[in-house]
N, C-alpha and C positions, 0 to 999 in steps of 0.2 A: 747392163738393167741385169739385176737381184734377180735369180732365180727362183723359185717359194722347193720351200723344200717337200719331198717326195716319199712317202712311206707306202710301202706293200705291208696291207694288212692281212695274217692270214689265221682265220680261223678252223682249228682240230676237231674233227667228229669222223662218227660212224653214216654214214649218209641211211646206210642199212637200217639207224638206229637212234632215232630227230630224237629230240627233245626227253633224251636221255644225258645224264651229267658228262656222263664222257663223251658226249656230243653239244659241249654248253656251247664250245669254239666253232660250231654251227651258225648255233643260237644267237648271238653273237652277232655276229659275219651278218646277217638275216635284220637285224634291229638295228643293226649303222648303216643296212643299207637303207630299210624305212627311215627314218628321219633323217638322212642326207640327203634322204632322196635320189638315190643311187640306183640306178636298174643293175641284178644280177642275168649277166645271160649267160647257156652252156656253151665252151669251143671246149670240141672234144681232141683240139694241137693239145692244148691243158690240164686235159683233164677232168675239170673243172669248171665250176661258173667262174666271175672276177666281173667288174665292174669299174667308174672310175668316177674319179669327181675331186671339188675341191672344195673346204670344208673354209669358208670363212671366218677369220679373226683378227681381232683391233689390231695386232702388233703385226700380221704377217698372215694373209694364206696361205696356206697347204692343200699340197697335193694327194687322194690319201688315190689304193686302188684295192679292191676289199676282194678277197679271193675264200673258197672252197672245195675241198680234195673232193672228187668223186671216189680217190681212193680209198682205203681201210686206213682211220691213222699211223698206227704203227706201218705201214709202208709210205708216206706220202711223200717221204724225203723227195725222191725224182718228179715226181708232183710239185712239188714246190720249186722245185731247182729251174724246172720249164717255164713257169709263173716268171721267175723273180729271171730271168734271158730273156723274155720275151717281152717284160714293158720295161726291161736298162735296167731296176735296181739292185742295189751291191746290197752282201751280205747287211750290212750298218745301218739299210734304210729297211731293212724285215724286221715287222714285230708276228711273232708267232701267241699268239692266243689259245691261251689251252688250257685242262681242268688242273687241277692241283688238290689230291688228297693231302699235304703236308701245310696247307692250309684251312683256316677254321670254315664253314659255308661262309660263302656272299664278300669274303674280302679282298681285294685286289692285290697282288703284288704285282713289281716293276723289277727285272731283273735284264741288265746283257750279259750275256759270254756266259761260261761255264759247262758244267754238267750238265746235265739232262733231268739228272735227280729221279733216276730212276721209270721218267716218263719215256713211253720205248716211240712212240709219236717222235719229242724232241730227238732219238738218240737216230731215228733213219732221217731228219735233216741235215743233224750234226753229220750223219758218215756222207748223205749224196753231196751236202755243201761242203765239205771238206772243212770248216773252220765254226767255229760254236761261238762264233762272233758276231751274237743276231739280237735282237732283242725282243724278250719274252714278259707277254701279261699270264700272269698266275691266275686261273678263277677260281678261288677256294670253295670249294664242292664238298668238306667235313667230310667227315669222316666215322662209319660207324660198326665200334671197337664189336659187338654182334653179328655181324654180316662178314663173309669173306668180300672183302676189297673188290673181288671182279664183280660178283655180286652187285656191290653197291655199284658203283660206278653206270652200268648197264639196267637200273631205276630209272620209271621218268621219273622226273622232274616233278617236283611238290607246284599246285598252283602259286604258291608266293615267291616257290623262286623264279617259275617262267615269269610273272610280273617282275620282278627287282631285274632280273635282263630282258625286258622285254625293250621298246624303242623308245619310250621317255621314263623307262622302269631306273632308280636309285641307283642301279647297278650298272648304267648304260651310262651316265651321267659321271662317275668314275671309274669307267674307261675311257671316256672321252678329255677328260684331263689328263690322263696319260698320256695319250695318245698326244694331246696337244704338248706337252709338257717332252717324250722325245722328239714333235719336229720341232717343235721352236729348240731344243736344249737349255 
């Protein structure tokens, strides 16, 4: 019997700062949960909210675990390591969803492995796992040259951005296409 592919999808963000550009990973996990009908519940042992479900696909269904940590993004590595262990996933089945100042607004970019590119949340995960060999879906949040980067990422998402990443938004369609590509190889 062939087992369906399994992915652990982790959205990075800061719980105290919802709906900001820096927390777009959390927003996307919430949108995926809504669209896929996967309820999220809090579990103290993994320091975050998670849920599991199966995604129908004509070629082969695949399983996903959705997770968003209650830890601040820049120290999220240990909580990601805990959910990875709890769900028996490997780093190669891990997909980190995070904001990227290096990408144009609303661009989704997939990457396997490599450096953290200055993203402190990704640095924390690499440090906790001892490997950079996991998938990243980088959500382009653009850049405003007239605003300090730290201030910019903490600004609230615009109505347009929230709609774009919403459960039936165009951005979430693109995220799902990338997840499917990773799951089905």
